[in-house]
C-alpha positions as CSV (number, residue, x, y, z in Angstrom):
1,V,19.2,-42.9,-0.8
2,T,20.4,-39.9,1.5
3,R,19.1,-39.3,5.1
4,R,16.1,-38.0,4.0
5,H,15.5,-38.6,0.1
6,L,15.6,-41.7,-2.3
7,Y,15.8,-40.8,-5.9
8,I,15.5,-43.8,-8.0
9,E,16.4,-43.8,-12.2
10,W,15.3,-46.3,-13.6
11,E,16.2,-48.6,-17.5
12,T,13.4,-48.0,-18.8
13,G,13.9,-43.9,-18.4
14,D,11.2,-43.4,-14.8
15,R,12.6,-42.0,-11.9
16,E,10.7,-42.1,-9.1
17,L,11.5,-39.0,-5.8
18,Y,10.6,-39.8,-2.3
19,V,11.2,-37.8,1.0
20,L,11.6,-40.7,3.6
21,Q,10.5,-39.1,6.3
22,E,7.0,-38.4,5.7
23,D,6.7,-41.0,3.1
24,P,8.7,-44.2,4.8
25,H,7.0,-46.8,2.5
26,E,7.5,-45.4,-1.0
27,T,4.2,-44.6,-1.5
28,R,4.4,-41.7,-3.0
29,S,6.7,-39.6,-5.5
30,I,7.7,-36.8,-5.5
31,H,9.6,-36.4,-9.0
32,H,7.3,-35.0,-11.0
33,T,6.3,-31.5,-8.5
34,A,10.1,-31.9,-6.8
35,D,11.6,-28.5,-7.0
36,A,14.3,-29.1,-10.1
37,A,17.5,-27.9,-7.5
38,L,17.4,-30.9,-5.3
39,V,16.5,-33.1,-8.5
40,G,18.8,-32.0,-10.6
41,S,21.2,-32.3,-7.4
42,L,20.3,-35.8,-7.3
43,E,20.2,-36.6,-10.1
44,D,24.6,-35.4,-10.5
45,R,25.0,-37.3,-7.2
46,L,23.6,-40.2,-8.8
47,D,25.9,-39.7,-11.9
48,A,29.6,-39.2,-9.5
49,L,28.0,-42.9,-8.6
50,K,27.9,-45.0,-11.3
51,A,31.4,-43.5,-12.6
52,C,33.4,-43.5,-9.4
53,S,36.1,-46.0,-7.5
54,G,38.1,-46.0,-4.5
55,Q,37.6,-42.2,-2.0
56,A,35.1,-40.7,-4.4
57,C,32.8,-43.1,-3.4
58,R,33.0,-42.9,-0.4
59,D,33.5,-39.0,-1.6
60,A,29.8,-38.7,-3.5
61,E,27.8,-41.4,-1.0
62,D,28.8,-38.8,2.4
63,A,27.5,-35.4,0.3
64,S,24.0,-34.9,1.1
């Protein structure tokens, strides 16, 4: 979750992306139509959070 987006990767491989200000109830995923650079950035951030500990987690959480 960033200030603007909610990005989800499910264990099944499905992915969802929501623009929280425009869709606060998370009813319309834009993953398939979103800018590839945005999706890539969110994927990278999630990967960093999966593998981090300590200060590295705080740094990854603060990146937005």
